[in-house]
N, CA, C and O of each residue as an XYZ file, in Angstrom:
972
protein
N     161.574     61.895    157.798
C     160.898     61.048    156.368
C     160.703     59.530    156.717
O     161.173     58.630    156.021
N     160.006     59.336    157.796
C     159.611     57.575    157.594
C     158.405     57.746    158.029
O     157.869     58.415    158.912
N     158.025     56.873    157.091
C     156.615     56.232    157.229
C     156.436     54.719    157.335
O     157.415     54.006    157.115
N     155.376     54.227    157.622
C     155.176     52.557    157.750
C     155.105     52.401    156.074
O     154.458     53.082    155.278
N     156.133     51.092    155.788
C     156.311     50.790    154.517
C     155.463     49.562    154.022
O     155.616     48.422    154.461
N     154.442     49.965    152.943
C     153.491     48.678    152.786
C     153.960     48.065    151.400
O     154.110     48.842    150.458
N     154.159     46.939    151.258
C     154.502     45.979    150.131
C     153.386     45.952    149.147
O     152.537     45.808    148.268
N     153.980     46.157    149.871
C     152.968     46.287    148.360
C     153.503     45.304    147.826
O     153.150     44.942    146.704
N     152.483     52.260    127.967
C     153.657     52.873    127.950
C     153.379     53.130    126.889
O     154.149     53.790    126.192
N     152.290     58.020    123.156
C     153.011     56.790    123.243
C     152.497     55.727    122.664
O     151.384     55.566    123.164
N     152.826     54.464    121.445
C     152.100     53.196    121.300
C     153.158     52.497    121.395
O     154.119     52.815    120.694
N     153.256     51.273    122.365
C     154.164     50.627    122.987
C     155.421     50.604    122.674
O     155.843     51.733    122.924
N     156.384     49.861    122.209
C     157.744     50.665    122.088
C     157.848     51.450    120.999
O     158.684     52.353    121.014
N     157.087     51.265    119.956
C     156.956     52.219    118.815
C     156.178     53.510    119.103
O     155.873     54.128    118.083
N     155.855     53.965    120.069
C     155.324     55.025    120.818
C     155.684     55.349    121.641
O     154.869     55.423    122.561
N     157.099     55.769    121.932
C     157.575     56.230    123.381
C     157.754     57.522    123.001
O     157.852     57.953    121.852
N     157.812     58.473    124.648
C     158.113     60.112    124.125
C     158.599     60.311    125.295
O     158.271     59.778    126.355
N     159.828     61.518    124.978
C     160.289     62.074    126.025
C     159.905     63.730    126.201
O     159.461     64.501    125.350
N     160.277     64.002    127.756
C     159.644     65.552    127.763
C     161.095     65.889    128.677
O     161.607     65.292    129.624
N     161.472     67.068    127.962
C     162.708     67.613    128.844
C     162.823     69.098    129.037
O     163.414     69.785    128.203
N     162.258     69.627    130.144
C     162.600     71.159    130.339
C     163.427     71.709    131.399
O     164.048     70.946    132.137
N     163.479     72.800    131.517
C     163.969     73.687    132.649
C     163.488     73.196    134.175
O     162.283     72.989    134.317
N     164.076     73.066    134.936
C     163.901     72.899    136.363
C     162.908     74.254    137.036
O     163.048     75.332    136.458
N     161.986     74.204    138.159
C     161.732     74.930    138.936
C     161.704     74.408    140.269
O     162.033     73.256    140.550
N     161.292     75.305    141.121
C     161.121     75.217    142.479
C     159.951     74.221    142.657
O     158.915     74.349    142.005
N     160.207     72.857    143.886
C     159.136     72.274    143.802
C     157.955     72.837    144.730
O     158.008     73.657    145.646
N     156.916     72.159    144.216
C     155.397     72.828    144.933
C     155.351     72.179    146.210
O     155.961     71.191    146.620
N     154.280     73.128    146.908
C     154.075     72.137    148.102
C     152.638     71.396    147.845
O     151.588     71.957    147.532
N     152.836     70.097    148.040
C     151.822     69.068    147.860
C     150.581     68.743    149.118
O     150.843     68.065    150.110
N     149.470     69.244    148.909
C     148.511     69.390    150.033
C     147.772     67.519    150.024
O     147.696     66.682    149.125
N     147.442     67.508    151.176
C     146.898     66.185    151.432
C     145.708     65.615    150.451
O     144.758     66.394    150.542
N     145.433     64.601    149.600
C     144.518     64.541    148.805
C     143.846     63.367    149.660
O     144.623     62.707    150.351
N     142.436     63.022    149.691
C     141.646     61.886    150.398
C     140.514     62.174    149.178
O     140.252     63.220    148.585
N     139.762     60.356    149.005
C     139.153     60.369    148.143
C     137.263     60.447    148.717
O     136.885     59.840    149.719
N     136.476     61.158    147.988
C     135.576     61.197    148.462
C     134.624     60.343    149.337
O     134.424     59.504    148.460
N     134.009     59.975    150.197
C     133.530     58.959    150.486
C     132.932     58.100    149.750
O     133.109     56.891    149.900
N     132.121     58.621    148.828
C     131.092     57.894    147.911
C     131.897     57.348    146.772
O     131.360     56.641    145.919
N     133.007     57.615    146.739
C     133.605     57.423    145.181
C     134.704     56.633    145.316
O     135.081     56.646    144.144
N     135.640     55.828    146.000
C     136.410     54.659    146.389
C     136.374     53.894    145.296
O     137.397     53.642    144.659
N     135.214     53.457    144.976
C     135.033     51.966    144.737
C     134.352     52.182    143.410
O     133.985     51.149    142.850
N     134.130     53.231    142.847
C     133.771     53.561    141.641
C     134.695     53.902    140.729
O     134.202     54.136    139.625
N     136.212     54.047    140.821
C     136.851     54.231    140.219
C     137.912     53.432    139.895
O     138.851     53.454    140.690
N     138.024     52.576    138.719
C     139.114     52.097    138.232
C     140.403     51.930    139.245
O     140.666     52.691    140.176
N     140.924     51.111    138.970
C     142.333     51.049    140.072
C     143.304     50.733    139.026
O     143.194     50.159    137.943
N     144.484     51.372    139.774
C     145.612     51.242    138.346
C     146.809     50.824    139.749
O     147.072     51.659    140.614
N     147.292     49.707    139.745
C     148.527     49.569    140.869
C     149.703     50.558    140.105
O     149.610     51.032    138.972
N     150.850     50.727    141.079
C     151.768     51.556    140.722
C     152.518     50.862    141.367
O     152.073     50.447    142.437
N     153.839     50.499    140.995
C     155.158     49.812    141.693
C     156.219     51.021    142.072
O     156.770     50.896    140.978
N     156.747     51.767    142.505
C     157.765     52.533    142.677
C     159.153     51.879    142.930
O     159.413     51.160    143.895
N     160.238     52.319    141.665
C     161.390     51.724    141.835
C     162.595     52.524    141.406
O     162.988     52.901    140.302
N     162.973     52.637    142.417
C     164.649     53.911    142.732
C     165.777     52.965    142.264
O     166.072     51.865    142.732
N     166.322     53.609    141.278
C     167.435     52.707    140.287
C     168.827     53.484    140.471
O     169.793     53.118    139.802
N     168.933     54.506    141.334
C     170.245     55.218    141.398
C     170.529     55.528    142.709
O     169.708     55.641    143.619
N     171.597     55.646    142.765
C     172.436     55.891    144.174
C     172.964     57.267    144.491
O     173.534     57.538    145.548
N     172.757     58.054    143.584
C     173.459     59.694    143.517
C     172.886     60.244    145.016
O     171.822     60.248    145.636
N     174.478     60.768    145.220
C     173.786     61.557    146.927
C     172.964     62.292    147.103
O     172.451     62.361    148.221
N     172.530     63.133    146.026
C     171.523     64.114    146.437
C     170.148     63.495    146.103
O     169.033     63.825    146.507
N     170.573     62.378    145.142
C     168.750     61.676    145.384
C     168.258     60.804    146.296
O     167.102     60.382    146.286
N     169.156     60.499    147.142
C     168.978     59.913    148.164
C     167.991     59.926    149.107
O     167.381     58.954    149.552
N     167.855     61.200    149.418
C     166.816     61.840    150.200
C     165.089     61.556    149.876
O     164.106     61.541    150.617
N     165.261     61.356    148.476
C     163.439     61.067    148.036
C     163.383     59.495    147.736
O     162.422     58.959    147.182
N     164.725     58.709    148.243
C     164.415     57.186    148.611
C     163.455     56.724    149.907
O     163.687     56.030    150.897
N     162.765     57.139    149.628
C     162.225     56.810    150.870
C     160.626     56.547    150.917
O     159.965     57.247    150.150
N     159.965     55.669    151.686
C     158.592     55.063    151.411
C     157.392     56.479    151.691
O     156.179     56.438    151.491
N     158.147     57.569    152.166
C     157.148     58.523    152.278
C     157.384     59.336    150.953
O     156.391     59.370    150.225
N     158.378     59.929    150.540
C     158.318     60.211    149.253
C     157.383     59.172    147.984
O     156.993     59.736    146.962
N     157.174     58.046    148.142
C     156.435     57.287    147.109
C     155.338     57.656    147.435
O     154.798     58.370    146.591
N     154.536     57.381    148.697
C     153.420     58.014    149.082
C     152.950     59.282    148.354
O     151.833     59.398    147.851
N     154.080     60.391    148.345
C     153.477     61.702    147.991
C     153.754     61.568    146.302
O     153.565     62.618    145.688
N     154.033     60.798    145.774
C     154.073     60.361    144.750
C     152.654     59.823    144.160
O     152.088     60.300    143.177
N     152.261     58.899    144.835
C     151.056     58.359    144.699
C     150.157     59.470    144.655
O     149.423     59.821    143.731
N     150.322     59.977    145.805
C     149.256     61.652    146.261
C     149.127     62.305    144.976
O     148.014     62.469    144.478
N     150.331     62.741    144.328
C     150.393     63.330    143.287
C     149.664     62.915    141.923
O     149.350     63.788    141.115
N     149.388     61.491    141.675
C     148.804     61.010    140.726
C     147.500     60.859    140.931
O     146.643     60.762    140.052
N     147.302     60.834    142.368
C     145.647     60.669    142.614
C     145.188     61.948    142.449
O     144.018     61.959    142.066
N     145.832     63.374    142.643
C     145.302     64.202    142.717
C     145.108     65.373    141.503
O     144.508     66.437    141.656
N     145.832     64.862    140.140
C     146.380     65.794    139.384
C     146.138     64.749    137.768
O     146.243     65.177    136.618
N     145.835     63.476    138.154
C     145.507     62.887    137.080
C     143.897     63.018    136.607
O     143.241     61.977    136.658
N     143.421     63.893    136.280
C     141.935     64.190    136.164
C     141.301     64.269    134.430
O     141.716     63.640    133.457
N     140.523     64.961    134.481
C     139.769     64.882    133.058
C     139.215     66.594    133.153
O     138.847     67.125    134.201
N     139.257     67.154    132.033
C     139.229     68.427    131.798
C     138.197     68.980    133.192
O     138.470     70.117    133.575
N     137.190     68.339    133.860
C     135.834     68.729    134.501
C     136.883     68.584    136.112
O     136.425     69.004    137.175
N     138.013     68.063    136.040
C     138.811     68.110    137.379
C     138.231     66.633    138.117
O     138.370     66.533    139.336
N     137.589     65.513    137.355
C     137.152     64.663    137.950
C     138.416     63.574    137.927
O     139.205     63.495    136.986
N     138.458     62.961    138.820
C     139.351     61.753    138.794
C     139.121     60.406    138.257
O     138.078     59.763    138.378
N     140.238     60.024    137.627
C     140.019     59.129    136.510
C     140.193     57.207    137.245
O     139.467     56.213    137.253
N     141.368     57.501    137.680
C     141.764     56.302    138.274
C     141.941     56.116    139.925
O     141.934     57.199    140.512
N     142.071     55.151    140.632
C     142.523     55.148    142.112
C     143.622     54.673    141.848
O     143.483     53.575    141.309
N     145.046     55.078    142.010
C     145.835     54.898    141.937
C     146.477     53.977    143.246
O     146.313     54.553    144.321
N     146.887     53.200    143.302
C     147.319     52.204    144.315
C     148.785     51.887    144.538
O     149.504     51.689    143.558
N     149.332     51.820    145.931
C     150.908     50.929    145.523
C     150.959     49.601    145.555
O     150.707     49.060    146.631
N     151.212     48.981    144.679
C     151.896     47.767    144.640
C     152.934     47.489    145.497
O     152.846     46.863    146.553
N     153.902     47.966    145.019
C     155.372     47.710    145.996
C     156.131     49.187    145.663
O     155.845     50.171    144.981
N     157.270     48.781    146.537
C     158.207     50.094    146.642
C     159.724     49.584    146.702
O     160.315     49.353    147.756
N     160.316     49.431    145.316
C     161.911     49.140    145.698
C     162.774     50.308    145.552
O     162.782     51.121    144.627
N     163.452     50.275    146.534
C     164.569     51.143    147.188
C     165.735     50.550    146.049
O     166.034     49.495    145.489
N     166.144     51.895    146.110
C     167.958     51.497    145.882
C     168.186     49.931    146.118
O     168.040     49.029    145.293
N     168.582     49.840    147.457
C     168.786     48.812    148.041
C     168.232     47.459    147.717
O     168.986     46.507    147.515
N     167.259     47.382    147.678
C     166.427     46.229    146.966
C     166.689     46.147    145.507
O     166.866     45.061    144.955
N     166.717     47.271    144.880
C     166.348     47.036    143.172
C     167.918     46.361    142.735
O     168.047     45.406    141.970
N     169.033     47.078    143.395
C     170.074     46.268    142.923
C     170.648     45.227    143.771
O     171.852     44.973    143.811
N     169.740     44.633    144.449
C     169.690     42.900    144.872
C     169.398     42.126    143.837
O     169.817     40.969    143.816
N     168.516     42.713    142.657
C     167.953     41.886    141.539
C     168.687     41.856    140.576
O     168.474     41.056    139.665
N     169.665     42.670    140.552
C     171.208     42.120    139.752
C     170.690     42.061    138.239
O     170.972     41.045    137.603
N     170.070     42.914    137.711
C     169.273     42.691    136.338
C     169.964     43.695    135.962
O     170.368     44.552    136.748
N     170.261     43.707    134.232
C     170.808     44.730    133.267
C     170.033     45.692    132.807
O     170.388     46.361    131.836
N     168.681     45.928    133.538
C     168.321     47.300    133.743
C     169.198     48.175    134.031
O     169.245     49.126    133.250
N     170.071     48.179    135.081
C     170.831     48.901    135.823
C     171.654     49.217    134.441
O     171.368     50.312    133.955
N     172.606     48.463    133.741
C     173.478     49.226    132.709
C     173.227     50.020    131.790
O     173.991     50.690    131.095
N     171.567     49.895    131.797
C     170.995     50.904    130.775
C     170.432     52.085    131.347
O     169.745     52.802    130.619
N     170.612     52.386    132.496
C     169.656     53.565    132.964
C     171.242     54.060    133.932
O     172.070     53.220    134.285
N     171.366     55.476    134.199
C     172.325     55.869    135.109
C     173.483     56.066    134.592
O     174.374     56.520    135.311
N     173.718     55.785    133.298
C     175.288     56.110    132.618
C     175.468     57.288    131.907
O     174.555     57.881    131.332
N     176.621     57.635    131.934
C     177.002     58.704    131.031
C     176.951     58.465    129.827
O     178.054     58.369    129.289
N     176.206     58.351    129.286
C     175.433     57.962    128.287
C     174.015     58.205    127.407
O     173.339     57.284    127.865
N     173.306     58.764    126.597
C     171.991     58.637    126.437
C     171.195     57.406    126.326
O     171.399     56.477    125.545
N     170.227     57.517    127.237
C     169.325     55.575    126.980
C     168.945     55.291    125.729
O     168.191     56.053    125.124
N     169.385     54.236    125.219
C     168.656     54.002    123.848
C     167.261     53.237    124.442
O     167.127     52.414    125.347
N     166.338     53.842    123.578
C     164.896     53.585    124.072
C     164.448     52.310    123.649
O     163.577     51.687    124.258
N     165.134     51.814    122.410
C     164.668     50.493    122.015
C     164.980     49.469    122.929
O     164.378     48.398    122.865
N     165.920     49.689    123.838
C     166.561     48.453    124.626
C     165.927     48.193    126.029
O     166.073     47.213    126.760
N     164.869     49.802    126.296
C     164.622     49.426    127.699
C     163.610     48.454    127.939
O     163.641     47.668    128.886
N     162.642     48.514    127.011
C     161.222     47.190    127.274
C     161.471     45.953    127.834
O     161.059     45.375    128.840
N     162.423     45.618    126.739
C     163.157     44.290    127.482
C     163.841     44.342    128.682
O     163.772     43.405    129.479
N     164.336     45.095    128.846
C     165.419     45.374    130.108
C     164.302     45.278    130.794
O     163.966     44.094    130.820
N     163.497     46.012    131.414
C     162.594     46.056    132.428
C     162.093     44.758    132.640
O     162.040     44.185    133.728
N     161.610     44.182    131.196
C     160.877     43.087    131.597
C     161.596     41.870    132.213
O     161.047     40.919    132.769
N     162.874     42.052    132.029
C     163.468     40.848    132.351
C     163.908     40.931    133.771
O     164.144     40.060    134.609
N     163.959     42.475    133.803
C     164.354     42.939    135.748
C     162.808     42.619    136.616
O     162.843     42.116    137.740
N     161.817     42.887    136.110
C     160.740     42.626    136.477
C     159.598     41.664    135.548
O     158.645     42.048    134.870
N     160.051     40.422    135.783
C     159.131     39.634    134.632
C     157.528     39.600    135.292
O     156.586     39.742    134.512
N     157.327     39.445    136.457
C     156.144     39.352    137.153
C     155.100     40.490    137.138
O     155.363     41.382    137.944
N     154.214     40.633    136.566
C     153.403     42.304    136.692
C     151.981     41.660    137.276
O     151.457     40.585    136.986
N     151.420     42.984    138.457
C     150.213     42.837    138.261
C     149.614     43.042    137.617
O     150.135     43.782    136.783
N     148.242     42.729    137.328
C     147.173     43.233    136.514
C     146.999     44.640    137.022
O     146.917     45.105    138.159
N     146.961     45.281    135.562
C     146.767     46.888    135.374
C     147.517     47.560    136.410
O     147.160     48.353    137.282
N     149.091     46.860    135.995
C     150.255     47.561    136.846
C     150.989     48.824    136.189
O     150.937     48.611    134.978
N     151.505     49.776    136.367
C     152.389     50.414    135.683
C     153.650     50.993    136.646
O     153.483     51.690    137.647
N     155.000     50.524    136.091
C     155.981     50.675    136.954
C     156.676     51.938    136.846
O     157.112     52.344    135.769
N     156.794     52.592    137.973
C     157.055     54.259    138.187
C     158.729     53.938    138.519
O     159.080     53.798    139.691
N     159.958     53.811    137.125
C     160.799     54.241    137.506
C     161.854     55.432    137.596
O     162.127     56.218    136.689
N     162.378     55.399    138.855
C     162.927     56.520    138.407
C     164.471     56.750    139.010
O     164.936     56.596    140.139
N     165.116     57.237    137.598
C     166.428     57.418    137.056
C     167.430     58.604    136.833
O     166.643     59.544    136.949
N     168.111     58.921    136.697
C     169.036     60.122    136.564
C     169.282     60.039    134.769
O     169.763     59.132    134.090
N     168.842     61.118    134.452
C     168.581     61.244    132.868
C     170.148     61.761    132.475
O     170.923     62.288    133.273
N     170.426     61.475    131.022
C     171.937     61.847    130.841
C     171.912     62.627    129.560
O     171.345     61.766    128.887
N     172.067     63.423    128.889
C     172.440     64.012    127.499
C     173.686     64.273    127.209
O     174.365     64.365    128.231
N     174.388     64.461    126.040
C     175.602     65.192    125.815
C     175.500     66.406    125.966
O     176.465     66.812    126.613
N     174.860     67.144    125.712
C     174.322     68.442    126.242
C     174.404     69.110    127.393
O     175.002     70.177    127.533
N     173.809     68.511    128.249
C     173.230     69.029    129.713
C     174.129     68.003    130.278
O     174.404     68.367    131.422
N     174.631     67.043    130.037
C     175.020     65.806    130.725
C     173.905     65.198    131.861
O     172.767     64.809    131.599
N     174.687     65.234    133.459
C     173.449     65.087    134.419
C     172.209     65.896    134.561
O     171.122     65.486    134.968
N     172.494     67.023    134.196
C     171.417     68.416    134.637
C     170.294     67.831    133.730
O     169.188     68.054    134.222
N     170.236     67.003    132.298
C     169.306     66.939    131.968
C     168.194     66.442    132.497
O     168.673     65.865    133.473
N     166.698     66.199    132.562
C     165.714     65.783    133.142
C     164.751     64.998    132.219
O     163.571     65.040    132.568
N     164.970     64.462    131.376
C     164.385     63.929    130.201
C     163.679     62.522    130.857
O     164.348     61.648    131.407
N     161.943     62.464    130.664
C     161.345     61.461    131.338
C     160.561     60.814    130.473
O     159.929     61.571    129.737
N     160.405     59.791    130.327
C     159.770     59.173    129.501
C     158.463     58.181    129.795
O     158.153     57.695    130.883
N     157.877     58.041    128.694
C     156.256     57.002    129.090
C     156.150     55.973    127.884
O     156.086     56.239    126.684
N     156.149     54.637    128.551
C     155.958     53.727    127.550
C     154.686     53.076    127.915
O     154.331     52.940    129.086
N     153.902     52.616    126.743
C     152.741     51.785    126.528
C     153.194     50.245    126.727
O     152.605     49.434    127.442
N     154.298     50.009    125.994
C     154.755     48.746    126.087
C     153.984     47.604    125.848
O     154.285     46.700    126.627
N     153.025     47.289    124.989
C     152.176     46.140    124.690
C     151.031     45.996    125.861
O     150.493     44.929    126.156
N     150.749     47.308    126.495
C     150.137     46.864    127.556
C     150.491     46.442    129.028
O     149.687     46.168    129.919
N     151.778     46.447    129.089
C     152.619     46.256    130.331
C     153.398     48.140    130.320
O     154.399     48.366    129.639
N     152.927     48.923    130.910
C     153.467     50.321    130.750
C     154.265     50.683    131.979
O     154.240     50.418    133.180
N     154.803     51.227    131.352
C     156.077     52.018    132.535
C     156.655     53.406    132.371
O     156.803     53.581    131.161
N     156.955     54.219    132.888
C     157.296     55.423    132.858
C     158.893     55.725    133.542
O     159.027     55.609    134.761
N     159.731     56.002    132.926
C     160.617     56.855    133.351
C     161.043     58.494    134.406
O     160.755     59.584    133.912
N     161.551     58.436    135.465
C     160.911     59.920    135.695
C     162.414     60.497    136.236
O     162.976     59.952    137.186
N     162.773     61.208    135.801
C     164.278     61.749    136.215
C     163.914     62.318    137.494
O     162.958     63.069    137.684
N     165.162     61.703    138.801
C     164.381     61.764    140.184
C     164.384     63.597    140.689
O     163.994     64.042    141.768
N     165.058     64.527    139.297
C     164.673     65.800    139.746
C     163.564     66.188    139.291
O     163.391     67.374    139.012
N     162.677     65.328    139.141
C     161.229     65.933    138.664
C     160.163     65.451    139.458
O     158.977     65.636    139.187
N     160.701     64.669    140.700
C     159.630     64.146    141.446
C     159.134     65.495    142.388
O     159.774     66.546    142.342
N     158.129     65.362    143.094
C     157.559     66.446    143.833
C     156.786     67.161    143.001
O     156.452     68.284    143.377
N     156.346     66.681    141.726
C     155.564     67.596    140.858
C     155.936     68.709    140.224
O     155.181     69.614    139.868
N     157.243     68.645    140.060
C     158.565     69.730    139.917
C     158.420     69.632    138.238
O     158.256     68.623    137.552
N     158.530     70.944    137.852
C     158.652     71.159    135.920
C     157.611     70.086    135.161
O     157.809     68.944    134.746
N     156.436     70.923    135.156
C     155.479     70.795    134.330
C     154.945     69.003    134.470
O     154.987     68.119    133.614
N     154.495     68.964    135.803
C     153.941     67.732    135.699
C     154.350     66.469    135.261
O     153.469     65.640    135.031
N     155.573     66.157    135.098
C     156.027     64.778    134.530
C     155.489     63.596    134.867
O     155.124     62.930    133.899
N     155.353     63.208    135.727
C     154.781     62.118    136.483
C     153.096     62.072    135.979
O     152.622     60.951    135.800
N     152.465     62.928    135.820
C     150.956     62.946    135.303
C     151.081     62.949    133.983
O     150.228     62.216    133.482
N     151.821     63.490    133.145
C     152.194     63.435    131.687
C     152.784     62.400    131.047
O     152.544     62.137    129.869
N     153.713     61.647    131.884
C     154.278     60.402    131.232
C     153.083     59.158    131.693
O     152.942     58.044    131.189
N     152.561     59.585    132.454
C     151.373     58.438    132.734
C     150.220     58.661    131.874
O     149.257     57.895    131.893
N     150.293     59.797    131.037
C     149.417     59.654    129.811
C     149.841     59.144    128.780
O     149.002     58.807    127.945
N     151.349     58.910    128.483
C     151.721     58.368    127.432
C     151.452     56.827    127.273
O     151.156     56.194    126.259
N     151.732     56.201    129.199
C     151.623     54.800    129.428
C     150.217     54.199    129.062
O     149.910     53.007    129.050
N     149.319     55.440    128.722
C     148.012     54.856    128.670
C     147.576     55.442    127.081
O     146.488     55.960    126.833
N     148.368     55.290    126.368
C     148.275     55.451    124.984
C     148.264     56.948    124.372
O     147.869     57.105    123.217
N     148.691     58.034    125.137
C     148.366     59.225    124.714
C     149.859     59.623    124.043
O     150.983     59.184    124.288
N     149.340     60.746    122.995
C     150.452     61.298    122.174
C     150.447     63.091    122.536
O     149.466     63.707    122.955
N     151.641     63.606    122.280
C     151.532     65.213    122.347
C     150.557     66.187    121.819
O     150.154     66.048    120.664
N     150.193     67.035    122.461
C     149.342     67.618    121.712
C     150.189     69.322    121.821
O     151.107     69.601    122.591
N     149.534     70.258    120.800
C     150.269     71.637    120.863
C     150.087     72.775    121.706
O     149.940     72.259    122.813
N     150.024     73.776    121.823
C     149.955     75.032    122.190
C     150.679     76.128    121.565
O     151.671     76.694    122.024
N     150.014     76.395    120.353
C     150.779     77.623    120.004
C     151.085     78.938    120.657
O     150.182     79.703    120.995
N     152.368     79.205    120.838
C     152.278     80.604    121.644
C     152.646     80.349    123.025
O     153.418     81.079    123.646
N     152.116     79.359    123.483
C     152.058     79.064    124.659
C     153.376     79.668    125.452
O     154.464     79.299    125.011
N     153.372     80.521    126.529
C     154.623     80.723    127.830
C     154.694     79.489    128.714
O     153.889     78.558    128.726
N     155.497     79.594    129.255
C     155.847     78.642    130.507
C     154.867     78.886    131.518
O     154.426     77.955    132.193
N     154.606     79.708    131.626
C     153.249     79.813    132.504
C     151.805     79.815    132.280
O     151.029     80.081    133.197
N     151.364     79.495    130.956
C     150.274     79.581    130.361
C     149.550     78.221    130.672
O     150.165     77.208    130.339
N     148.434     78.085    131.215
C     147.394     76.807    131.207
C     147.466     76.042    129.829
O     147.181     76.354    128.673
N     148.004     74.826    130.479
C     147.681     74.015    128.948
C     147.535     72.450    129.637
O     147.746     71.925    130.731
N     147.105     72.103    128.467
C     146.831     70.375    128.757
C     147.963     69.487    129.159
O     149.154     69.699    128.929
N     147.438     68.450    129.799
C     148.627     67.548    130.161
C     149.263     67.280    129.461
O     150.464     67.286    129.731
N     148.770     66.867    128.070
C     149.803     66.310    127.250
C     150.466     67.396    126.140
O     150.796     67.208    124.969
N     150.506     68.189    126.691
C     151.018     69.500    125.717
C     152.691     69.535    125.979
O     153.339     69.270    126.992
N     153.110     69.977    124.630
C     154.600     69.291    124.505
C     155.500     70.666    123.810
O     154.855     71.114    122.862
N     156.436     71.217    123.974
C     157.517     71.874    123.535
C     157.886     71.800    122.300
O     158.147     72.658    121.457
N     157.868     69.787    122.291
C     158.156     69.161    120.689
C     157.507     69.661    119.824
O     157.941     69.337    118.719
N     156.420     70.490    119.773
C     155.952     70.898    118.814
C     156.407     72.183    118.015
O     156.064     72.301    116.839
N     157.181     73.156    118.643
C     158.122     73.754    118.255
C     157.364     75.075    118.040
O     157.807     75.903    117.244
N     156.319     75.273    118.677
C     155.294     75.980    118.529
C     154.808     76.852    119.920
O     153.855     77.587    120.179
N     155.783     76.445    120.529
C     155.647     77.542    122.213
C     156.137     76.601    122.946
O     156.590     75.577    122.434
N     156.118     76.835    124.426
C     156.648     76.243    125.572
C     155.275     75.032    125.717
O     154.116     75.241    125.359
N     155.834     73.711    126.366
C     154.439     72.902    126.601
C     153.619     73.717    127.761
O     152.493     73.322    128.063
N     154.148     74.769    128.357
C     152.892     75.499    129.342
C     153.138     75.201    130.423
O     154.321     75.005    130.702
N     151.981     75.033    131.578
C     152.105     74.509    132.876
C     151.500     73.099    133.318
O     151.711     72.435    134.333
N     150.636     72.853    132.159
C     150.335     71.467    131.820
C     149.583     71.029    132.758
O     149.676     69.895    133.227
N     148.642     72.022    133.171
C     147.855     72.261    134.412
C     146.348     71.760    134.257
O     145.701     71.740    135.304
N     145.814     71.423    133.290
C     144.635     71.242    132.259
C     144.356     69.665    132.294
O     145.075     68.798    131.797
N     143.505     69.536    132.786
C     142.739     67.787    132.549
C     142.688     67.160    131.035
O     142.704     67.951    130.093
N     142.633     65.888    130.812
C     142.346     65.480    129.492
C     141.082     65.840    129.311
O     140.176     66.055    130.116
N     141.146     65.889    127.841
C     139.745     66.001    127.298
C     138.801     64.781    127.202
O     138.941     63.638    127.637
N     137.845     65.332    126.536
C     136.813     63.700    126.593
C     137.869     62.514    125.471
O     138.383     61.420    125.707
N     137.846     63.176    124.539
C     139.090     62.333    123.301
C     140.203     61.528    124.291
O     140.595     60.366    124.394
N     140.455     62.675    124.886
C     141.772     61.891    125.343
C     141.348     60.825    126.789
O     142.060     59.852    127.038
N     140.368     61.093    127.481
C     139.828     60.245    128.436
C     139.246     58.915    127.791
O     139.535     57.849    128.333
N     138.320     58.927    126.490
C     138.315     57.691    125.814
C     139.662     56.834    125.617
O     139.724     55.732    126.161
N     140.512     57.210    125.015
C     141.733     56.749    124.700
C     142.170     56.140    125.952
O     142.399     54.931    125.963
N     142.331     56.935    127.148
C     142.822     56.395    128.390
C     142.268     54.902    129.086
O     142.865     53.974    129.633
N     140.922     55.148    128.798
C     139.981     54.296    129.318
C     139.899     52.850    128.500
O     139.799     51.759    129.062
N     139.970     53.088    126.853
C     139.930     52.026    126.533
C     141.202     51.039    126.499
O     141.197     49.813    126.393
N     142.252     51.885    126.613
C     143.720     51.030    126.869
C     143.830     50.628    128.043
O     144.558     49.659    128.259
N     143.226     51.186    128.972
C     143.138     50.711    130.745
C     142.265     49.428    130.197
O     142.784     48.392    130.613
N     140.984     49.150    129.313
C     140.379     48.002    129.502
C     140.998     46.749    128.825
O     140.769     45.570    129.097
N     142.019     47.373    127.672
C     142.500     46.240    127.362
C     143.651     45.202    128.038
O     143.715     43.973    128.068
N     144.652     46.416    128.643
C     145.823     45.835    129.666
C     145.316     44.722    129.991
O     144.097     44.556    129.962
N     146.265     43.660    130.398
C     145.841     42.284    131.155
C     146.084     42.860    132.579
O     145.890     42.157    133.571
């Protein structure tokens, strides 16, 4: 798992959303490449991957290769209902745990602790840790979720629009596109989307990417159906407003 390293928020703080579900085995990610005639036609979203934990079992994912796989997942599955790509996601930077820990910022004190995170404290902690942001950049922060009931077996993930400086928190056990398309779903929150409901949906029911069991009307389903026209318009409108 070694590869060449390239250096490379849902309504702001008031609009944050969590998603927690049971685990399922990883899926095989096949390579994705843009069509030759389309790369320059897609808006670019820069992504910086930040690995914030030093869990022994998680270390296997703390590699440049894994971050490229996560980028590939975003490029392959962040699509509209006609399966058309919306953005071209590109890596801006990858911060390994070793590199993140050197920053000695207090974000580390808000994540990966044996306490549920206090979401209203996270945006400011992120800003202090990463004060400089590239235009149209989303921070993809990998952490270990904790809850009183499930302890570290909790896999809650979050999306923050954050006043146009979006970031997402992804539990490390949901990398590799595991458990209801976490990174795609949370990226939807980062661009201003809220949850939708799918009454009576089962775990294997095809559902919209933004479907959530939080509606209490059924499972969130597979979250494998692309964004609707209305959702797409919200995404692109917010993209145009982001600095």
